[in-house]
C-alpha positions as CSV (number, residue, x, y, z in Angstrom):
1,K,-32.1,-31.8,-0.5
2,Y,-31.1,-29.9,2.6
3,F,-27.5,-30.8,2.1
4,L,-27.5,-29.4,-1.4
5,A,-29.2,-26.1,-0.2
6,A,-26.7,-25.8,2.7
7,T,-23.7,-26.4,0.3
8,F,-25.0,-23.8,-2.1
9,L,-25.5,-21.3,0.7
10,V,-21.9,-21.9,2.0
11,A,-20.6,-21.5,-1.5
12,V,-22.4,-18.2,-2.0
13,V,-21.3,-16.8,1.4
14,S,-17.7,-17.9,0.8
15,Y,-17.6,-16.3,-2.7
16,A,-19.2,-13.0,-1.4
17,S,-16.7,-12.9,1.5
18,Y,-13.8,-13.4,-0.9
19,Q,-15.0,-10.6,-3.2
20,M,-15.5,-8.2,-0.3
21,R,-12.1,-8.9,1.3
22,G,-10.8,-5.5,0.1
23,L,-13.7,-3.7,1.7
24,I,-13.2,-5.6,5.0
25,T,-9.4,-5.2,5.3
26,G,-9.2,-1.5,4.1
27,P,-6.3,0.1,2.3
28,Q,-2.8,-1.3,2.5
29,I,0.7,-0.1,1.5
30,I,3.8,-2.2,1.2
31,V,7.2,-0.6,0.5
32,E,9.4,-3.1,-1.3
33,S,12.5,-0.9,-1.6
34,P,14.5,0.6,0.0
35,A,14.2,-1.2,3.3
36,N,13.2,0.9,6.4
37,G,16.3,1.9,8.3
38,S,18.6,1.6,5.3
39,S,21.9,3.5,5.2
40,L,22.5,4.8,1.7
41,T,25.5,6.4,0.0
42,V,23.7,7.8,-3.1
43,S,21.3,10.7,-2.7
44,L,18.8,9.7,-5.4
45,V,16.6,6.9,-4.1
46,T,13.8,5.0,-5.9
47,I,10.8,4.2,-3.7
48,R,9.0,1.1,-5.0
49,G,6.0,-0.7,-3.6
50,Q,2.4,-1.8,-3.9
51,A,-0.9,-0.3,-2.7
52,W,-4.2,-2.2,-2.4
53,Q,-7.6,-0.6,-2.1
54,V,-6.2,2.9,-2.3
55,A,-8.2,5.6,-4.0
56,K,-5.5,8.3,-3.3
57,L,-1.8,7.8,-2.6
58,F,0.6,10.5,-1.5
59,L,4.4,10.4,-1.1
60,N,5.6,13.2,1.2
61,G,2.4,15.1,0.4
62,E,2.6,14.8,-3.4
63,L,0.0,12.8,-5.3
64,L,1.4,9.5,-6.6
65,T,-0.5,7.4,-9.1
66,P,-0.1,3.6,-8.9
67,D,-0.6,1.5,-12.0
68,R,-3.6,-0.8,-12.6
69,T,-2.2,-3.5,-10.3
70,G,-1.4,-1.0,-7.5
71,R,2.4,-0.9,-8.1
72,F,4.1,2.5,-7.6
73,E,7.6,3.9,-8.1
74,S,9.0,7.3,-7.5
75,Q,12.4,8.9,-7.2
76,L,13.4,11.2,-4.4
77,L,16.5,13.2,-3.5
78,L,17.6,12.6,0.1
79,A,19.2,15.2,2.3
80,R,22.4,14.3,4.1
81,G,21.8,12.6,7.4
82,Y,18.4,11.3,8.7
83,N,15.4,11.4,6.3
84,I,11.7,10.5,6.9
85,I,9.7,9.5,3.9
86,Q,5.9,9.3,4.4
87,L,3.4,7.4,2.3
88,D,-0.3,8.2,2.9
89,G,-3.2,6.4,1.4
90,A,-7.0,6.5,1.7
91,D,-9.7,4.3,0.2
92,R,-13.0,5.6,-1.2
93,F,-14.7,5.2,2.2
94,G,-12.1,7.6,3.9
95,R,-10.2,4.8,5.8
96,R,-6.5,5.8,5.9
97,V,-3.2,4.1,6.0
98,E,0.3,5.5,6.7
99,K,3.8,4.1,6.2
100,K,6.9,5.9,7.3
101,L,10.3,5.1,5.9
102,E,13.4,6.2,7.8
103,L,16.6,6.4,5.7
104,V,20.1,7.7,6.4
105,L,22.3,9.3,3.7
106,N,26.0,9.0,4.6
């Protein structure tokens, strides 16, 4: 009887922890392309990635809207030389995440 109750309790706690993982870890941003530190020869670059637990996402200060699965894509024109691209996100609780991408246009 106690074994069954303990097993049920462990199952409930495990499931609740799994469902709350987004609240625990906070917002996350992963940039898939281009790679940080890339040297490019074309000025038009497509920034692709995925964001989790993000209520608002900004690319260089401009609002970016990810799809339902959190994937985002946006095109930017780079200036010659060294460029810094910044992605900022925040969840609904105000926790923030920032990713910087450094690219060089030859």
